[in-house]
Structure formats: C-alpha cells, structure tokens
N, C-alpha and C positions, 0 to 999 in steps of 0.2 A: 478903434470899431465902437460906433454908437447903435442903439436900439434902432434910430432912424434908418442908418446905413443898413442895418440888417433887415428892415423891412422893406425899403427898396430894392436890395436883391433879391428878397422872396418873392415880391411882386412882380417884378421884372423877369425873374425865371418862371414862375407860371405863367405869365404872358408869353415869353419865349417858346414855352414846351408846348403851350396851346397852337402856336402858330409854327410850330415844327408839325404839330400831328396833323393838321388842316391842311399843310402844305403836301405832306406825305400821301395823304388822302386824294387830294386832287391830281398828285403827278401819277398815282397807280395806273392808270391807262397806258400812259409812254414809258411805263417801267418794264419792259417784255425783258430786253436780256441785259440790261444796265440799271442798277439802283438811281435811277435819275431825281427821284425826289429828295436823297441823300445829298447827291451830285448840288442839285440847284440849290438845296438848303447851306452847304458848304461855302459855294461860291458868293449868294446873297448875304450870306452872314459876315463872311469875310470882307464884303465891300461894305456892309454898314459899319462895322467895328472900324474901319479905315477911314470912313468918310467921319460919321461922329467923332471919333476920337481925334482928329486932327482940327474937324473944325470948332469943337470945343473945350480946346486948350486953354489954358489962363490968355496966351497970347494969339490964339484964332481969332476967328471972324465973327465968331458965335459963342464967347466962354460962358458957361453953366456951372453950377454948384458941382463939387463933389459927388453930392448923392444922386443926383441928375446922370453925373458921368457913369456912376454904379449902377444905377437902375438900369441903362440904357447897355453899357460895355459890359458889365458883370451879369447882371439880372436877364436883362431881354438875350443878347447875342449869346448869354452862357447857356441859357435855357433853351435856346434856338439850335444852338451848333458852337462846341467847344473848338472845332476846327478854326472859328474866326479867331479865339486867342491864339492858336497856335500860329495861325498866319501873321498878326500881330507881332509877335515875339520874334517871330523868325525875320520880319521885315526890320524889324528895330535892331538884329543883330546884323544886318546888310548893311543898314544906314549907319551903323556905329564902324564898318570896316571889319567886322568880325566875320568875314565870309566863312572860314573853317569852321568854327562856330555855328553859324546858321546852317551849313552842309551838313554839319554832324545832327544839329537839331531836327532838321528832315529826315534824314536818312535813321537815326535813332528812332524817333517817333514813329514813323510808318512800319520800319521791320520791326520793333518792338512792341508797337500795340497789335500788330497784327499778328505776330507770335504769341502775345497775352490771349487777346481773343480765340486762339487756336486753342492753348493751354486751356483755357475756362471751358470750352466746348469739350475736349477729351476727358476733363474732369469730370464734368458735368455728364457726359455720354458714360464714362465709368460708373458713376453713382448711380446712374438710370438701368444699368446692366439691361434687365429684362421689362422694361418700361416701354413701349413705342410713343415716341415723341411726333406729335403734330404741330406743324410750324405753321401759324395763322400767316395769310397773305398780307395783313398790314404789318407783322413783326418787322421792325426795324425798316421802315420807310415801304420798300416794295417788295418783302419776302427774299425768297432765295433767287439767286440769280443765276439766269438760264444761260447755259453758252450752248453755241450754234456746233 
C-alpha cells in the first residue's frame, strides 16, 4: 500500500460519494414506495465495477495501472456503492464453481446486514429514549420507505 494508492482511493471515494448524493437527490421524485435511488445506484455501481474490472485486467482489452483500478473500483465504486464490491465478489465465487459459498455470501450478507441495521436502529432508539427523532427526506437516498 503506497501513498499514491491511498490518494487514488481517497479521491475516487470523494467522487463516488458525490455521485451517489447527486443521483439520490435526482431520484427523489420517483422514490415514493421504493428507494429507487439506492436501487439504481446499486445496479449502476455493479455494472460499472463489472465492466471496468474486466476490461482493465492485465489480459483485458484496455489494461490500466493498479492505481487506476484502485481509483475506479475501490474509490469511485466504493464511495458510490459497496454493493458493487459484494456483487463482484459473489460473481467471482460463482465463476470458480463455488455456488454454495456464493449463496452463503448472498444470504449472509443480506440477512446479517439487515439484522445489523435493525440492531443499530434499536440500540440508537434505546439511547435516544425521550428524544423525538425526525428523519430528513434525503436521509439514505429516498427517506423512509412507504408501504401501501
């Protein structure tokens, strides 16, 4: 890990985070019953990391330096969405024939992450006891999901 690599990741992360925020704001009008900003970000980030990651391999059509790969794949895609990394790692498991491990990765990630966010929420609710919490509309893409 070099200083240049760290700068590439940091700069890419800033770009990815800004892009995520801008797309989240742009998607607010269509995010009534589902968090479409998050869904679009996850799909787009997964596509970008798959496309760029494959095209820029040493044996790919457009090989680039490791720092450029870090900038885009870890920095930009990581700042944009970590779902892209999860998706790429799951695909790699599937491509190597580890279908069981890929399934465990998907199920464990989704179930444990939803469980972790619920645990974090309930822990914060306990700490907040008598404090009324107001959620901002932009908070995590589209705000609270409305159910019909």
